[in-house]
Every structure is written in structure tokens, then in C-alpha cells.
C-alpha positions as MATLAB code, in Angstrom:
seq = 'XXXXXXXXXXXXXXXXXXXXXXXXXXXXXXXXXXXXXXXXXXXXXXX';
ca = [
      95.568  126.891   44.129;
      91.892  127.684   44.671;
      90.975  124.363   43.020;
      93.204  122.580   45.537;
      91.539  124.368   48.439;
      88.056  123.253   47.279;
      88.885  119.552   46.830;
      87.505  117.136   49.402;
      89.875  114.302   48.398;
      93.140  116.209   48.750;
      96.214  113.942   48.805;
      98.453  114.181   51.834;
     101.470  114.763   49.585;
      99.705  117.678   47.888;
      98.777  119.167   51.256;
     102.365  118.752   52.488;
     103.743  120.504   49.382;
     101.237  123.339   49.796;
     102.122  123.827   53.463;
     105.857  123.647   52.749;
     105.466  126.340   50.083;
     103.780  128.507   52.724;
     106.719  127.973   55.080;
     104.940  125.398   57.226;
     105.288  121.687   57.711;
     102.822  118.804   57.715;
     102.852  116.031   60.285;
     100.571  113.039   60.651;
     100.010  111.682   64.154;
      98.572  108.195   64.571;
      97.543  106.750   67.916;
      97.064  103.002   68.315;
      96.184  102.049   71.846;
      98.801  103.653   74.100;
     101.309  104.150   71.257;
     101.616  107.372   69.287;
     103.499  107.649   65.995;
     104.303  110.926   64.257;
     105.367  111.124   60.618;
     106.801  114.225   58.985;
     104.941  114.514   55.683;
     106.978  117.534   54.584;
     110.165  115.484   54.152;
     110.734  114.217   50.636;
     111.120  110.450   50.364;
     113.414  109.003   47.735;
     111.596  106.346   45.717;
];
């Protein structure tokens, strides 16, 4: 895990998995003009 912590190009999915393992959750909030969108990155998407 220490290698993950030192990376500057950490993937959002990797960060979300790390936070979920710690009992947390990852969310991404995007603001465009007056609109705000929040995405839960901790939820697994089926692909």
C-alpha cells in the first residue's frame, strides 16, 4: 500500500477501493456553472 500512497497518478478507482477497504467512501463532485453533480466512486459498476 505504501507504493499506492506515493503515486502521483493514482486512479480514481484505486483510490475508491482503498477508501472502501478503510471503511470510507469516495465521492467526486463536479460543478459546471450553477449545476453540481456528485458521483459515488465507491459503488461498483457492472461492465
